C-alpha positions as CSV (number, residue, x, y, z in Angstrom):
1,M,124.4,98.1,105.0
2,S,121.7,99.8,107.1
3,A,118.7,101.5,105.8
4,D,117.7,104.9,106.8
5,P,115.1,104.3,109.5
6,T,112.6,106.7,107.9
7,Q,112.8,104.2,105.2
8,V,111.9,101.0,107.0
9,L,108.9,99.6,105.7
10,A,107.6,103.3,106.3
11,F,106.2,106.1,105.0
12,E,105.1,110.0,105.8
13,T,101.8,108.7,107.9
14,D,100.6,112.5,107.6
15,C,100.8,112.1,103.4
16,H,97.2,111.8,101.6
17,I,96.1,112.2,98.1
18,F,95.2,116.0,97.7
19,D,97.5,117.1,100.8
20,G,100.3,118.3,97.8
21,C,103.1,115.0,98.3
22,G,103.6,112.3,95.8
23,F,102.3,108.7,96.4
24,P,105.1,106.8,98.8
25,S,106.0,103.7,96.9
26,P,107.8,100.9,98.3
27,G,111.4,99.6,96.9
28,L,114.2,98.0,98.2
29,H,114.0,100.5,101.3
30,S,111.1,98.5,102.3
31,F,113.2,95.3,102.5
32,L,116.3,96.8,104.5
33,F,116.1,97.5,108.4
34,E,118.4,98.9,111.0
35,P,120.1,96.2,113.2
36,M,118.6,95.4,116.1
37,W,122.2,95.0,117.8
38,G,126.0,95.3,116.5
39,D,127.0,97.5,113.7
40,G,125.6,97.3,110.0
41,D,128.2,99.5,108.6
42,S,130.7,96.5,110.0
43,N,128.7,93.7,108.7
44,V,128.0,92.0,112.6
45,Y,124.9,92.7,113.5
46,F,121.1,91.1,114.2
47,N,118.1,92.6,112.1
48,K,114.8,91.8,112.0
49,T,115.0,89.5,109.3
50,M,117.2,87.2,111.4
51,L,115.3,87.6,114.5
52,L,112.3,86.2,112.9
53,A,114.2,83.6,111.4
54,L,115.5,82.4,114.8
55,L,112.0,82.9,116.0
56,G,110.8,80.9,113.4
57,S,113.5,78.0,114.0
58,I,112.0,78.0,117.5
59,I,108.6,77.6,116.8
60,I,109.1,74.6,114.2
61,I,110.9,72.6,117.6
62,G,108.7,73.7,120.2
63,F,106.0,72.3,117.9
64,F,106.9,68.8,116.8
65,W,108.3,68.8,120.3
66,A,105.2,69.5,122.0
67,A,103.1,67.3,119.5
68,F,105.3,63.8,119.9
69,R,107.7,64.5,123.4
70,R,104.4,61.9,125.1
71,P,103.2,60.8,121.9
72,Q,99.5,58.9,122.0
73,V,98.2,56.2,120.1
74,V,94.5,57.7,119.9
75,P,96.2,61.2,119.2
76,G,95.3,64.4,120.9
77,K,94.5,67.5,118.6
78,L,98.3,68.7,118.7
79,Q,99.6,65.4,118.0
80,M,97.4,65.3,115.1
81,V,97.9,68.7,113.6
82,A,101.4,67.5,113.4
83,E,101.2,64.2,112.1
84,T,98.9,65.2,109.0
85,G,101.4,67.8,108.8
86,Y,104.7,64.7,108.6
87,D,102.7,62.3,106.7
88,F,101.5,65.0,104.4
89,I,105.5,65.1,103.1
90,R,106.0,61.9,103.6
91,R,103.9,60.0,101.9
92,G,102.5,62.6,99.1
93,V,105.8,64.2,98.4
94,V,108.9,61.7,99.0
95,Y,106.6,58.7,98.8
96,E,105.6,59.6,95.6
97,T,108.4,61.3,93.8
98,M,111.2,58.6,95.1
99,G,109.5,55.1,96.7
100,K,109.4,54.4,100.2
101,R,112.1,52.7,100.5
102,E,115.3,54.6,99.0
103,G,112.9,57.5,100.3
104,E,112.3,56.6,104.1
105,K,116.0,57.8,104.8
106,F,115.0,61.6,103.9
107,V,111.8,62.1,105.2
108,P,112.9,64.4,108.2
109,F,115.5,66.7,106.2
110,V,112.2,67.3,103.6
111,V,109.8,67.6,106.3
112,A,112.5,69.9,108.3
113,L,113.0,71.6,105.0
114,F,109.5,72.2,104.4
115,F,108.4,73.8,107.5
116,F,111.1,76.0,108.0
117,V,110.4,77.4,104.5
118,W,106.9,77.6,105.1
119,M,107.2,79.2,108.9
120,M,109.8,81.6,107.1
121,N,107.1,82.7,104.8
122,L,104.2,83.2,106.7
123,W,106.0,85.7,108.6
124,S,104.7,87.5,106.2
125,I,100.8,87.6,107.1
126,I,101.6,87.5,110.8
127,P,100.7,91.0,113.0
128,L,104.2,92.6,114.2
129,A,106.4,90.7,111.8
130,Q,104.3,91.2,108.6
131,F,107.6,90.5,106.7
132,P,108.6,87.6,104.4
133,V,112.0,86.3,106.0
134,T,112.4,84.5,102.2
135,S,112.1,87.9,100.2
136,V,115.7,88.5,101.3
137,I,117.7,86.6,98.9
138,A,120.5,85.5,101.4
139,Y,117.8,82.6,103.0
140,P,116.6,80.9,100.0
141,A,120.1,81.4,98.6
142,V,121.4,78.8,101.6
143,L,118.6,76.8,101.1
144,A,119.4,75.8,98.3
145,L,123.0,75.4,99.2
146,L,122.1,72.8,101.7
147,V,120.1,70.9,99.0
148,Y,123.0,71.9,96.3
149,V,125.3,69.9,98.4
150,V,122.8,66.9,99.4
151,W,122.4,66.3,95.7
152,V,125.8,66.8,95.0
153,S,127.3,64.4,97.5
154,L,124.7,61.8,97.2
155,T,125.5,61.8,93.3
156,F,129.4,61.4,93.8
157,K,128.6,58.3,96.6
158,K,125.9,56.8,94.2
159,H,127.9,56.6,91.4
160,G,131.8,57.4,91.5
161,F,133.0,60.1,90.5
162,V,133.3,59.1,87.0
163,G,129.6,58.3,87.1
164,A,128.5,61.4,88.6
165,L,130.7,63.6,85.7
166,K,128.1,61.8,83.2
167,N,125.0,62.3,85.3
168,F,125.6,65.8,85.7
169,T,126.8,65.8,81.7
170,G,124.1,63.6,80.5
171,Y,126.6,61.4,78.7
172,D,124.8,59.5,75.9
173,K,127.5,58.1,73.4
174,S,124.9,57.5,70.5
175,L,124.5,61.6,70.4
176,G,127.7,61.6,68.7
177,A,129.1,64.5,66.8
178,A,126.5,66.7,69.5
179,L,127.7,65.0,72.1
180,P,130.2,68.0,73.1
181,V,127.6,70.5,73.2
182,V,125.3,68.9,75.0
183,M,127.3,68.1,77.8
184,L,128.5,71.2,78.6
185,I,124.9,72.6,78.3
186,E,123.7,69.7,80.7
187,A,126.9,70.9,83.2
188,F,126.0,74.0,83.2
189,S,122.4,73.5,83.9
190,N,122.9,71.2,87.0
191,L,126.0,72.6,88.7
192,L,124.9,76.2,88.3
193,V,121.2,76.8,86.6
194,R,120.0,74.5,88.9
195,P,120.6,75.4,92.5
196,F,119.8,79.5,91.0
197,T,117.1,78.8,90.2
198,H,115.8,77.1,93.2
199,A,116.5,79.7,95.0
200,V,115.2,82.8,93.0
201,R,111.7,80.6,93.0
202,L,111.7,81.0,96.2
203,F,112.4,84.5,96.8
204,A,111.1,86.0,93.6
205,N,107.8,85.0,94.5
206,M,108.1,85.8,98.1
207,F,109.7,89.4,96.8
208,A,107.0,90.4,94.9
209,G,104.2,89.1,97.0
210,H,105.5,91.5,100.2
211,I,105.8,94.3,97.0
212,L,101.9,93.9,95.9
213,L,100.8,93.8,99.6
214,V,102.9,96.5,100.7
215,L,102.0,98.7,97.8
216,F,97.6,97.8,98.2
217,T,98.6,99.1,102.2
218,I,100.1,101.8,101.6
219,A,97.7,102.8,99.2
220,S,94.9,102.6,101.5
221,W,96.5,105.0,104.1
222,Y,97.2,107.4,101.3
223,L,93.6,107.5,99.9
224,L,92.1,107.9,103.2
225,N,91.5,111.5,102.1
226,G,88.4,113.3,101.0
227,I,86.7,111.9,98.1
228,G,89.7,109.5,98.0
229,I,87.7,107.2,100.6
230,A,86.4,105.3,98.2
231,Y,88.8,104.0,96.0
232,A,90.8,103.8,100.0
233,G,88.1,101.2,100.7
234,V,88.8,99.5,97.1
235,S,92.4,99.2,98.2
236,F,91.4,97.9,101.5
237,V,89.9,95.1,99.9
238,M,92.9,94.3,97.7
239,V,95.0,94.4,101.2
240,L,92.3,91.5,102.4
241,V,92.4,89.0,98.9
242,M,96.2,89.3,98.3
243,T,96.7,88.6,101.8
244,A,94.3,85.2,101.4
245,F,96.3,84.8,97.7
246,E,99.6,84.8,100.2
247,L,98.6,82.5,102.5
248,F,98.0,79.7,99.1
249,I,101.2,81.3,97.7
250,Q,103.1,80.5,100.8
251,A,102.2,76.6,101.0
252,L,102.4,76.1,97.6
253,Q,105.8,78.1,97.4
254,A,107.4,76.0,100.1
255,Y,105.7,72.4,98.6
256,V,107.6,73.7,95.1
257,F,111.1,73.9,96.6
258,V,110.7,70.3,98.7
259,L,109.7,68.8,96.0
260,L,112.5,70.2,93.9
261,T,114.7,69.1,96.5
262,V,112.8,65.9,96.9
263,T,113.5,65.5,92.3
264,Y,117.1,66.6,92.6
265,I,117.8,63.3,95.2
266,Q,115.8,61.5,93.7
267,G,118.2,61.8,90.5
268,A,121.2,62.2,92.2
269,L,120.3,58.4,93.8
270,A,118.6,56.5,89.7
271,E,120.5,54.4,87.9
272,H,122.4,55.7,84.5
273,H,123.2,53.9,81.6
């Protein structure tokens, strides 16, 4: 489905308070973009969010390639920044949750996941882009599905078919008569709710943050008329405050996403009675 080009992150630029026009509040149309290539009606197209996802991937790959293509014993600035980021995820997330022995093999996957999610979030405050890719549910959903496949596959590989079922259902014969109910709840929670919340947590935070940024940005322009200029200044300050807050939330949500990922993997590899 394509968006009306007059409504894509847009508002009437000649509409101000006291001009007789209503406040052009942001809505779902703020997340729809006209296809840059292809036909949106046939679902075969290329739009802004796809472009940002592609550019983000290229930026991440290019950054780490440039940082490590000629590694030095005494690292330069670029290599130092890359090593700091890599080491933060390796030690602060993977080793802390899984330990070095079991976690080492998953470090590249988790590092790549963290920086990809972070980059997709960062587009929200980058001029001209100004849109978080992860505020479109398809992207967090695919990432959560990838983690889900890794987690389920590792569980079956580690514990076998029967052991994996016990893992997913929380099987514990000491529960007695309550066991069937507990197993049903655990299976529903692990196999359905867990991947859903993993995706929605990231999506909802980025969606809400973008709505607030767009809201205060539009309000700053809308109030820029007559006595409303004083209110426009307050609204613009809120844009700056929300931008700074979004910087924190963007990094935090990327961190939470990979922390949950590592927790799931650790649970798949853990021994169960």
